[in-house]
C-alpha positions in Angstrom: -11.9 20.3 -1.0 -12.8 21.2 2.5 -11.5 17.9 3.7 -8.1 18.7 2.0 -8.0 22.1 3.6 -8.6 20.5 7.0 -5.8 18.1 6.3 -3.5 20.9 5.6 -4.4 22.5 8.9 -3.9 19.3 10.7 -0.5 18.7 9.2 0.6 22.1 10.2 -0.5 22.0 13.8 2.9 20.6 14.7 4.4 23.7 13.1 2.9 26.0 15.7 5.3 27.3 18.4 5.2 24.4 20.7 7.1 26.2 23.4 5.4 29.5 23.0 8.4 31.2 21.5 7.7 34.3 19.4 8.7 34.2 15.8 11.3 36.7 14.6 13.3 37.4 11.5 16.2 35.1 11.4 19.7 36.5 11.4 23.1 35.4 12.6 22.2 36.1 16.2 18.5 35.2 16.0 16.9 32.3 18.0 14.8 29.8 16.0 11.4 28.9 17.3 9.9 25.4 16.8 7.6 26.9 14.1 10.5 28.3 12.2 12.4 25.0 12.5 9.5 23.0 11.1 8.9 25.5 8.3 12.6 25.3 7.3 12.5 21.5 7.4 9.4 21.4 5.2 11.0 23.8 2.7 14.2 21.8 2.4 12.8 18.3 2.7 13.4 16.1 -0.4 10.4 14.1 0.6 8.2 17.2 0.4 9.7 18.2 -2.9 8.9 14.7 -4.2 5.3 15.1 -2.9 5.0 18.5 -4.6 6.0 16.9 -7.9 3.5 14.1 -7.5 0.8 16.7 -6.8 1.7 18.7 -9.9 1.5 15.5 -11.9 -1.9 14.6 -10.4 -3.2 18.1 -11.3 -1.9 17.7 -14.8 -3.7 14.3 -15.2 -6.9 15.9 -13.9 -6.7 18.7 -16.5 -6.1 16.1 -19.2 -9.1 14.1 -18.1 -11.3 17.2 -18.2 -10.0 18.2 -21.7 -10.9 14.6 -22.9 -14.5 15.7 -22.9 -13.8 18.3 -25.6 -14.0 17.5 -29.3 -10.9 16.5 -31.2 -10.1 18.8 -34.1 -7.6 17.9 -36.7 -6.5 19.3 -40.1 -4.6 17.3 -42.7 -2.9 18.0 -46.0 -1.5 15.4 -48.4 0.3 15.3 -51.7 -0.1 12.0 -53.7 1.7 10.9 -56.8 0.0 8.2 -59.0 2.1 6.5 -61.6 0.6 4.3 -64.4 1.6 2.8 -67.7 1.6 5.2 -70.7 -1.5 5.1 -73.0 -1.4 5.1 -76.8 -3.3 8.2 -78.0 -4.0 8.5 -81.7 -1.8 11.1 -83.4 0.2 11.6 -80.3 1.7 8.3 -79.5 2.4 7.0 -75.9 1.2 9.6 -73.4 1.9 9.4 -69.6 -1.2 9.5 -67.4 0.7 10.0 -64.1 -1.2 12.2 -61.7 -0.3 14.6 -58.8 -3.2 14.9 -56.3 -3.5 17.5 -53.6 -5.9 16.9 -50.7 -6.9 19.2 -47.9 -9.3 18.5 -45.0 -10.3 19.5 -41.5 -12.4 17.4 -39.2 -13.8 17.1 -35.7 -15.0 14.2 -33.6 -16.4 13.8 -30.1 -17.9 11.1 -27.9 -21.5 11.7 -27.1 -21.9 8.7 -24.7 -19.5 6.2 -23.4 -21.2 4.9 -20.3 -20.1 8.0 -18.4 -16.5 6.7 -18.5 -14.9 10.1 -19.2 -17.0 11.8 -16.6 -16.0 9.2 -14.0 -12.4 9.4 -15.1 -12.5 13.1 -14.3 -13.9 12.3 -10.9 -11.3 9.7 -10.4 -8.4 12.0 -11.1 -9.9 14.6 -8.8 -9.9 12.0 -6.1 -6.3 11.1 -7.0 -5.3 14.8 -6.6 -7.1 15.0 -3.2 -5.3 11.8 -2.1 -2.0 13.2 -3.2 -2.6 16.3 -1.2 -3.4 14.1 1.8 -0.2 12.2 1.2 1.7 15.5 1.3 0.0 16.5 4.5 0.9 13.2 6.1 4.6 13.5 5.0 4.6 17.1 6.4 3.1 15.9 9.7 5.7 13.2 10.1 8.5 15.7 9.4 6.9 18.1 12.0 6.8 15.3 14.6 10.4 14.4 14.0 11.5 18.0 14.3 9.4 18.5 17.4 11.0 15.5 19.1 14.5 16.7 18.1 13.7 20.3 19.3 12.4 19.0 22.6 15.6 17.0 23.1 17.8 20.0 22.5 15.8 22.1 25.0 16.0 19.3 27.5 19.7 18.8 27.1 20.3 22.6 27.4 18.4 22.6 30.6 20.4 19.7 31.8 23.6 21.5 31.0 22.3 24.5 33.0 21.5 22.3 35.9 25.0 20.6 35.8 26.6 24.1 35.7 24.8 25.0 38.9 26.0 21.8 40.5 29.6 22.6 39.5 29.3 26.2 40.8 27.9 24.8 44.1 30.8 22.3 44.4 33.4 24.9 43.7 32.0 27.0 46.5 32.2 24.0 48.8 35.8 23.3 47.8 36.8 26.9 48.5 35.0 26.8 51.8 36.7 23.5 52.6 40.1 24.9 51.9 39.4 27.8 54.4 38.2 25.3 57.0 41.2 23.0 56.5 43.5 26.0 57.1 41.5 26.8 60.2 41.7 23.3 61.4 38.0 22.8 61.4 38.0 19.7 59.1 40.7 17.2 58.2 42.5 17.2 54.8 40.6 14.1 53.8 37.3 16.0 53.9 38.7 18.5 51.4 39.7 15.6 49.2 36.1 14.3 49.2 34.8 17.8 48.2 37.3 18.0 45.4 36.3 14.5 44.2 32.7 15.7 44.2 33.7 18.7 42.1 35.5 16.5 39.6 32.5 14.2 39.4 30.2 17.2 38.7 32.6 18.6 36.1 32.5 15.2 34.4 28.7 15.2 34.4 28.8 18.6 32.9 31.1 17.5 30.1 28.8 14.6 29.4 25.8 16.9 29.3 27.5 19.3 26.9 28.4 16.4 24.6 24.8 15.2 24.7 23.6 18.7 23.9 26.0 18.8 20.9 24.7 15.5 19.7 21.0 16.7 20.1 21.9 19.9 18.2 23.4 17.9 15.4 20.3 15.6 15.2 18.0 18.6 15.0 20.0 20.2 12.2 20.1 16.9 10.3 16.4 16.4 10.7 15.8 19.9 9.4 18.3 19.5 6.5 20.0 22.6 8.0 23.2 23.4 6.2 24.9 26.7 7.1 28.1 28.2 8.4 26.0 29.9 11.1 25.3 27.6 14.0 21.6 26.9 14.7 20.5 28.5 17.9 17.0 27.8 19.2 14.9 29.6 21.7 14.8 28.0 25.1 11.8 29.2 27.1 11.5 28.4 30.7 9.2 25.5 31.6 7.4 25.5 34.9 7.1 21.9 36.1 4.2 22.9 38.4 2.0 24.4 35.7 1.9 21.7 33.0 -1.2 20.7 30.9 -3.2 17.7 32.1 -3.8 14.4 30.3 -7.2 14.5 28.5 -9.9 12.8 30.5 -12.0 10.0 29.1 -9.3 7.6 28.0 -7.9 7.0 24.5 -11.2 6.2 22.7 -12.4 9.9 22.5 -9.0 10.9 21.1 -9.3 8.1 18.6 -12.7 9.2 17.5 -11.5 12.7 16.8 -8.4 11.4 15.0 -10.6 9.3 12.7 -11.9 12.5 11.2 -8.6 14.3 10.7 -5.4 12.3 11.1 -3.5 12.7 7.8 -2.4 9.1 7.2 -5.9 7.8 7.8 -7.3 10.4 5.4 -4.9 9.3 2.7 -6.0 5.7 3.2 -9.7 6.8 2.9 -8.8 8.7 -0.3 -7.4 5.5 -1.8 -10.7 3.6 -1.0 -12.8 6.3 -2.8 -10.4 6.1 -5.7 -10.9 2.4 -6.1 -14.7 2.8 -5.8 -14.5 5.1 -8.8 -12.3 2.7 -10.6 -15.1 0.1 -10.3 -17.5 2.5 -11.9 -15.1 3.3 -14.7 -14.6 -0.5 -15.4 -18.4 -1.0 -15.6 -18.7 1.8 -18.2 -17.3 -0.6 -20.8 -20.5 -2.6 -20.6 -22.4 0.3 -22.3 -22.5 1.2 -26.0 -20.5 4.1 -27.2 -22.0 6.8 -29.4 -19.7 9.1 -31.3 -20.2 12.0 -33.8 -17.7 13.1 -36.4 -17.7 15.7 -39.1 -15.2 16.7 -41.8 -14.8 19.1 -44.7 -12.3 18.6 -47.5 -11.4 19.0 -51.1 -8.9 17.7 -53.7 -7.2 18.9 -56.8 -5.5 16.8 -59.6 -2.9 17.7 -62.1 -1.4 15.6 -64.9 2.3 15.4 -64.6 2.6 15.5 -68.4 0.8 18.8 -69.1 1.9 18.9 -72.7 0.0 15.8 -73.9 -2.9 15.8 -71.5 -6.0 18.0 -71.0 -5.1 21.2 -69.2 -6.1 21.1 -65.5 -8.0 23.9 -63.8 -6.1 26.1 -61.3 -5.6 24.7 -57.8 -8.0 27.1 -56.0 -10.7 26.5 -58.6 -10.4 22.7 -58.3 -10.5 22.9 -54.5 -13.6 25.0 -54.6 -15.3 22.8 -57.2 -14.4 19.5 -55.4 -15.1 20.4 -51.8 -17.5 18.3 -49.7 -18.8 17.7 -46.2 -19.0 14.5 -44.3 -21.1 13.8 -41.2 -21.0 10.5 -39.4 -22.8 9.2 -36.3 -21.3 5.9 -35.0 -22.7 3.5 -32.5 -20.5 0.7 -31.1 -22.3 -2.0 -29.1 -20.0 -4.4 -27.1 -21.2 -8.0 -27.5 -18.1 -10.1 -26.7 -14.5 -9.1 -26.0 -13.0 -12.2 -24.4 -14.4 -11.2 -20.9 -12.0 -8.3 -20.8 -14.6 -5.9 -19.3 -15.8 -8.5 -16.8 -12.3 -9.3 -15.6 -11.5 -5.6 -15.4 -14.5 -5.1 -13.1 -13.3 -8.1 -11.0 -9.8 -6.7 -10.7 -11.2 -3.3 -9.7 -13.4 -4.9 -7.0 -10.3 -6.8 -5.7 -8.3 -3.6 -5.6 -11.2 -1.9 -3.7 -11.2 -4.7 -1.1 -7.4 -4.4 -0.7 -7.8 -0.7 -0.1 -10.5 -1.4 2.5 -8.1 -3.9 4.2 -5.3 -1.3 4.3 -7.7 1.2 5.7 -8.7 -1.1 8.5 -5.0 -1.8 9.2 -4.4 2.0 9.4 -7.3 2.4 11.8 -6.1 -0.4 14.0 -2.5 1.0 14.0 -3.8 4.5 14.8 -5.9 3.1 17.7 -2.9 1.2 19.0 -0.6 4.2 18.7 -3.2 6.5 20.5 -3.7 3.9 23.3 0.1 3.6 23.7 0.5 7.4 23.7 -2.3 7.8 26.2 -0.8 5.2 28.5 2.6 6.8 28.1 1.2 10.2 29.0 -0.5 8.8 32.1 2.6 7.0 33.2 4.7 10.1 32.5 2.3 12.1 34.8 2.8 9.6 37.6 6.6 9.7 37.1 6.4 13.5 37.2 4.5 13.5 40.5 7.0 11.0 42.0 9.9 13.1 40.8 8.4 16.2 42.4 8.1 14.5 45.7 11.6 13.2 45.4 13.0 16.6 44.7 11.3 18.0 47.8 12.6 15.2 50.0 16.1 15.3 48.6 16.2 19.0 48.7 15.3 19.0 52.4 18.0 16.4 53.1 20.6 18.5 51.2 19.5 21.7 53.0 20.0 19.9 56.3 23.4 18.5 55.2 24.6 22.0 54.3 23.6 23.3 57.7 25.4 20.4 59.4 28.6 20.5 57.5 28.9 24.2 58.1 29.3 23.4 61.8 31.2 20.2 61.3 28.3 18.0 62.4 28.6 15.6 59.4 31.4 14.3 57.3 32.2 15.5 53.7 31.1 12.0 52.5 27.6 12.4 54.0 27.4 15.9 52.6 28.5 14.7 49.1 26.0 11.9 49.2 23.1 14.3 50.1 24.2 16.7 47.3 24.5 13.8 44.8 21.0 12.6 45.6 19.6 16.1 45.4 21.3 16.6 42.0 20.0 13.3 40.7 16.5 14.2 41.8 16.6 17.5 40.0 17.8 15.8 36.8 15.1 13.2 37.1 12.5 15.9 37.5 13.8 17.7 34.5 13.6 14.6 32.4 10.2 13.7 33.7 8.9 17.2 32.9 10.0 17.2 29.3 8.9 13.6 28.8 5.5 14.3 30.1 5.1 17.5 28.2 6.1 15.8 24.9 3.7 12.9 25.5 0.8 15.3 26.2 1.5 17.3 23.0 1.5 14.0 21.0 -2.1 13.5 22.2 -2.9 17.0 21.1 -1.5 16.3 17.7 -3.6 13.2 17.3 -6.7 15.4 18.1 -5.7 18.0 15.5 -5.2 20.6 18.1 -2.9 23.6 17.9 0.1 22.6 19.8 0.9 25.4 22.2 1.8 25.8 25.9 
């Protein structure tokens, strides 16, 4: 069961506060952390509810397999009526010999040896339960990843809205300054039109960003199965692009080796392999003889239905006491030939085992491919982040120079707007590269079973 506990820990690693937000009691004005979003999604997921029902069913089957080792105890009672042709009795005439028989018994039986089939069946159902717990952990991990991605997108879109709001505020300042300079005759009216056009462009970009934020918010709520009249508001911690975690060194193989021991979907496939191995042992148990023991205690009482013309019967309790008896039976069944049912059963169990091994290899290859892709994505994202940082510095210097020059009328409004647009695009690109890189690194942490924190 240690492996199952570890699986539970692995599956919940995505439920840790990815952005370091402190958990608080949720209210109308409370902010949801990533941890709280994933917990809510898990509690309201129909997939998890289905997995819980499957787990309960597997636990019930395990208990039933354990109780199958206990003796079977049964009690029975019967009332039998026997009808026969009348008999001619001298001096009496035709006399009915119909009988009423009462039978009572209690018995017990148990299997002493069946080739260890029942013991192995218990072991099999324990493996089924562990496999189902692994399946639940895998489902929970997938939900956690989906919520994490949606949560990241909301935070990114919110930061993008904030950036666009700053751009709009800056453009409004330039428009007001342009009006003053037009009135002073420092710049022509056309330059003011260029500044107003830039403001309109920034306001359009802000509207687009707000729409994207609403869509991201809706996606997160749908992923969580969040249904409430209160809007979902998540915490948005500041992210420093200059102090992000680094890509793990050593390549994808060390990450894969760690994931081989803990990744939920792989552990589920391994559980299926062990289940099929146990099924082979169960099928082979049918080759062995079966030894069983049974014991019973019972008694009978008979009464003539025609009491007037037949001998008087003893009372019921007296007859039951006088007619009681014990029965003890030891039975040995030796399989000789059953149409190759046992043999073919073993063959099918071996085939199923081979199929589970093939599926396991496919899962391992898919996991390696995913980790290699995720590692390459993280490395590529890091390079994009470095390039975006350099671009922000360069475009920022160009925009700073443009602001100084336009203040003294040394450049046109068009050149100023171009520098401002390039600087704004560079900041948006840096923001996107930062969140993209951070998410890709956290995916690698997830594959390693690490606690996902900043």
